[in-house]
N, C-alpha and C positions, 0 to 999 in steps of 0.2 A: 421520557429520558429521566421525571424525574420519577417515573417509577421504581425502579434501583437506586439504590441504598447508595450504593460508591456513589450516581452523580449528588445524590441527594446533600450526601456529608460531603463531598469538593466542591459542594458551591457553596457550604458553610463556612470553611474553612480555608476558600479565596474572596470568599465578602465579608472578610472574617470583620473586620471595622462596620462593615454598615453594618451586618446582624448586631454589633453591641448598642450600635445607635437605634434602631431599633428597637431593640429589647428596650434600654431605658426608655426610653419614648416609651415604648407600648406600658411597664411600670406604675408609670408615672401617673398617664394622662389614661389606662384603659380605663373605664365606667363597665362594670357588666350589671351593673344592676340598673342602672340605666336604659342601658342595650337591651336586657327581658324584657325591662315594661312597657319598653319601642314597639315590639316584636309580635308581645303579649297582647297590646291593644291593636297593633297594624293586624295579625290574624284573627282577632276577634269583629275586626269593622271587615275585612274582607268575609271568613264565615257568612255575618250576616246581610252580605251585598247579593249571596248566591254567587256566586262569578264563576266557584266548581260547578256546578250544577251548570252551567247558560257551557261550559265551556266541553264539558262531556257529550249534551243535547249536540253541540257546534261536531265534535269530534266523531258523538255515532251516526251521525247522517253521513260526514264525511265519507268513512268507513263503508257505508251502503253504497254505496255513489260508485264507492271506489269498484267493493265488489263487485258488482253490479255493469258494472263498465269495462273488468279484465272476464266477466263473464264465470266466477268462482261460485260455487258452494262454500257458504260461511258461514255456520250457525250464528243463531241472535246471542247466541252466549258469551262466541272469542271476539264475536262484535263489539261485543260489550268490553271482554279482558282488554282490549288493545285502544278504547277509545278513552278508555278507565288514564290509561297508562298516557296516553298521551294528554291527555288533557291534564292530568298531573302532573307533568311539565310544565307545559304550559304554566297552571297556575304559580308551582313554582318560583318559574324564572317572571311572572309577573309580583310576588311578592318578595320577592328578591329586588328589585330592582326599584320598587318603592320603598323597600327599608332603607336601602341605599338612598336617594334623591333625604328621606329624610332625617336619615342620619344628619349628610351633610349641611341640610338647616339648618337643626338644631343641635348643632355641632358636638353629636353625641358621637363617640370612638369605639371600632368594634375589640370584640376581647380579646380579636388571634392576633397575632402577629404576623400574619400573609395581607388580611385589611389591612393594620399600620401601616404596613410596607407600602401595601398596593397608592395607601392615600398618603402618605409622604410623598410619592412616587406624582404623583400631581403638583408639589412644586419644585417647579425646576431648579430653585439652592440646591432643594435635596435632590435635588437628579445632577447632577455637575461635582457636586460631592461625592456623591461616591459612587459613582464611576474614577474621578481619582484617585481615591480609598483603593475599593472593590472593581479595578483595572479588568485583571483573568478572571474572576467571574462573571462581567460581562463578556467577556472575550468567548470563553467557556460557552455561554447562554447562546454568544452568537453561531460558535462552531457549531452544536448539537443544535438544529432551527435550520441549517443546511445538510440535506443528506450525503453533499459530495462531499465535504469538510468534514465533518463528521467520518466518517468514512477512513477520509485519509489521512488523519488524528486521530484515529485509532491503530490504523495499521504502521501509522511511525512511532507510536508505546507502546508497543508491539514489540516494534526494532529494537530497544533495549533490551528485553529480556532474553531476544536471540544475541544481541553481543553479550550479554555475562553469562546464554551459556556456551558458546562458544572462543569466549576468552576460558573460562572453566573447564572444557572439554580441552582446547591444542593445551594450556600452561599441563595438567595433570600429565596427558601424554609428555609432553618436553620434560616434564618433570621426573618421570618414569624411567625417562630414557638409560641407557649405560652410559651414554655419552658424556663426558666433562667438560659442562665449553674451557673450562682455564685452562685446563689439561691440552686441553687442539688450539689452543689459542697460543698457550706461553709454549707451546713444544715442550715433549717426554723430558729434558735433561730439565724442565726448572725446578725449581729447591720448594722444596714442603713452604716455606715461605713466603715464595712470591704468588704463588698457589693461594696461600689463605691472605692472602693480602687482597689479591684480584676480586677472591670471591667476596671478603667483608665490601669491599671498593660495592661494587654489584649487585651488594645485598646476596646474591647467593649460599650465604651461609649462615643463612632466618631459616627459622620453619615453614614446612609446605602454607599452612594459613597466611600468616605474615604473607613470603614471597605471594601468595594469590590473590590477601587487602590489599596489597601497594600498586601489582596489576593492574585490578578493575581501578580501582584510585587515579591510578598516572591516565586511564583508558579517560576518562569520567571526566578527568581536568585537561583535555585535548593537550598528556603532554608525553608523548609515547620514549620519550625518551632520547638514550645516547646509543647508538648501536656498538658490542661490545669491540669487533675489527674497524677500527677510522677513527671508529670518537665523529662519528656523523651524524647529525641530529636526522634521528628516521621521517619526523615530518617532512621536511625538507627535501631529502632525499624522497620518499612516497613522492611528492607534488609535482619534484625534477622528471620521474616516468610515466607521472600519471599523462602528460596531455601524449604521449607518443605510442598509451596506450590504448587510449580515446583510439588515435586518428588511425593507428592498427582496423584497430577491434570494428571501424567503423568501415575502414575498402574491403575488409573482410568480409565482411555481413552485407553489402554494400553488389562485392563480386560469387556471395552466396545465392543471396535476391534474385540476380538478374541469372542465372542456372538452372537455378530448383523451381522456381512459377514457372518460368514459360513450359518448362521439361515436364512438370506437375502437368502442367493444362493438356499441353499435347499429348500425353499418355492418355490421362484420365477422356478424354473426347476420341480417343483415334484407339478404343484400348483393344487387346490384343491386337494391335498388329504390326508391324513394321516397328513404326516408330515408337510403338511403346515398349516392346522389349530392349530395343539399341538406349534406350534413355534409363533405361529399369538396370541397364549395365552395366552402364558409366554411370550409372548414381551407385552399385553399388561397388564398382572399383574403386569411385573414386571417397566410400569407408571403410572401406577394405587396405590404403595406401597410405604407410605409413606421415608424418607429414615428414621429418628427418630426410627421408628416400625423395619423395618428390621433391623437397628442395635441391639436396645438392644434384639429384637432376636438372633441373633448370639452371643453377647455380652451369655444371658444366656442359649444358648446348647453349643456354642465351650468354650466360657472362665470358665464358672458358675458348670455347671453340667459337660463334657468334661472332661478338660483343657487341653484342644491341644492349646489357642492360646490367647495369653496376653490381656485385656480389656482394655486397656488404650496403647495410642501411647509412644512411649519410640523413638527418634531422632536414638537413636546407633542400632537400631535393627529393620533391613527391613522386621521380622518376625509380630511385628504390623502393615503393610502396609494391611494386607491380607484383613484384615475386613472392612475398612472403605474403601480399594478398590472395596472392590465386594458389597457396597452400594452404593454408587457413579457410580458404573460400569454398576451396575444390570440399574438402571434409565436409562443410558443414552444408552447405550445398544437399549433399543426398538426404539427408534426412531431412531434411525439408522438399525435396522436392517426391520422397516417396510419401509424406505423410497433405501434400498440395493434391497427387491422387488417390488416396486414400482417402479423402476427404472430399472431395468432388462427385467420386465415385458410386459414396453413397447417399451426397447430396441430388445427384439429377437421376436420381430414379424416384424422388420423391415427387408425391400428385400436384406439389403447387408451379412442381415447373413443365409440368405435363399439360397444365392448367396457363401457363406462359406461351408455352411452342401452340394451343389450342389458339388465345386471343390474338391470335399475329405476330407473334415481336420477332424481330428478327434475330436468325439466329447467335450471332455475337449478340445483342443485348442479352437473349438468355445467357449465355455462358458467362460472359460477365460481370449482369448486375445481380440477376437471376442468382444462377450457379454457382458462383466465384465471394460473392455475396455472402449468403450462407454458410459457406463451405473457408471463413477468414479465421474460426474463432480456436482453431487448433493447431492451422498455419502460423498464425499469431503466436503461440505458447509455444511453438514451436522453438521460431525465433526467437521471442524473448529470451526463453532457457540458454539457448544457445549465445547469444548476446549479452549476458549478465558471465557467463562461463568464460569468456573470449576477454572480457572487461580486466579479470585477475591475474589477467598475464597467457600468453602461452608460450611456454618454456623452452620448449622444444625447437619451433619455429625460432624463437627472437634468439636462441644459442644459434644454431644455425647461418641465418642471414647477421647475427650480431649486433640486436637493436638490444637499446638499452634500456626492454620496458622490465613493467612489475614482474612478469612472470618470473625472467632470466634471473633477477633481482632477489628473489624474495626463498629463488631453488639450492642459489647460490647458499645465502646466510643461513640453510636449511639444513645444512651439511656441517654447521661448527659445531655445535649448531648455536647461532647469535640468536636470545632466546629472542630478544625486544623487537628486532628486526622480522620476526616472522611470527610474532604473537597481533603484529600491527597487521602486516599482509593475510594473514588470514580472516580478521577481521575487517576491512579495506573490505577483499570479499566476500563476505556476510552480508554487510552495510550491502552492496552495488545490487547481489543477485536480490535482493533483496526490493531495495528500491525500482529494481528493474519491471521486480514480481506485480510490484504496486502499481505500476505505470502500465505494463501487461492487462491487466483488471480492468484501468479504471479507459484506456482500450477496449474492453468489450465492448461498455456501454453506446457507445461509436460506433461503433461491427452490430449488436445486437441490443432494438428495442425492444427486446423480453427483461436483459440484465439494466436493460437503461429505465426499465419501467421499475423494477426489482430494487432499485440504486435510491427510487423516487420513496420509495417506503423505510427505508432501510431505519 
């Protein structure tokens, strides 16, 4: 952490009050002459004691014993070089420890600020004052001392730039579109004065950079603004629809996983069998069938003809989730099933699977623990990407079943175009996908010990 200049700069800025206190103390109390004299006397004392030669002899003997035990052929010159390095390190440590002890006894302050800061940390009063005045600095130190916290915080920090990039890109596209929001909303018969007043009211008459700057500022102050149509608060509108979209997304992913994982497992275990061909054909059909067509077929049969399920979504009745979840889950399950099959086929031919079978493990244990367990990384990746996508809303399915979710809301506003709503919706989708990807990356560590080990050294 401290090797990177950006982190050192952050520590200085976040801990500026503490840094100023330490600087004042350092300038007032530091005495380099006393420190230099003490260090010179101590070095002379250590030199006359012959400590370095003793340490070299001990290190050389240790290196010889080590090479003899390991049966390595090492020249005396190489052994001497290694022993000198080890002895010098121990000598410097002993010198520094003794120097620190004598400085404390004789109340001599170190000439560098770091030592002054460390000396002050021994004082409980200063420690708590520094915590109160420079809490962000200590928080940064704590975060970067924890590999997982460091990884998550850096990814969250990167999301800020993702948001800015998405805002700039989407705003530029909407700005360059030939559609005029004022004309679309007020109608073709609106007077020039009314159009000009509308643009002035919503800032559409300002230059591109001014509008872009205002848009970015609003997002980072959590002021999403008011929609052009209906004058409704955009944040409230999104929050009303968010639980509906989450509910539909979770139900769809549940259907997808229940269909895809067993199908993929059976297809991989019974490769080139009738089951394999049937399941993969069904998966291909699920991937090919449009959601709107499947939704209409389900409504026609199960709602109109049989009357088993309601055709329209009702937030108060969970049974109305069944058909939308099946429509979305069927399409999603195709990709997951194919990925499960291909990933398991790749893993099951590995040597460690043969070893597991040779050890006498049951076939069920081999399949579910060793094959499926090691094949989960790409499967989880696909599931995570799909879940992030449907959390942004599925406009087609929501339209068919009259689900008042985010996808339908954003698409409806796009044709006006209601720029504030579209901007808020797209940024929301970008944030959701970024968070889901972060959760998937963290989940990798629990599925693969190698990734967990690499994160510890992050």
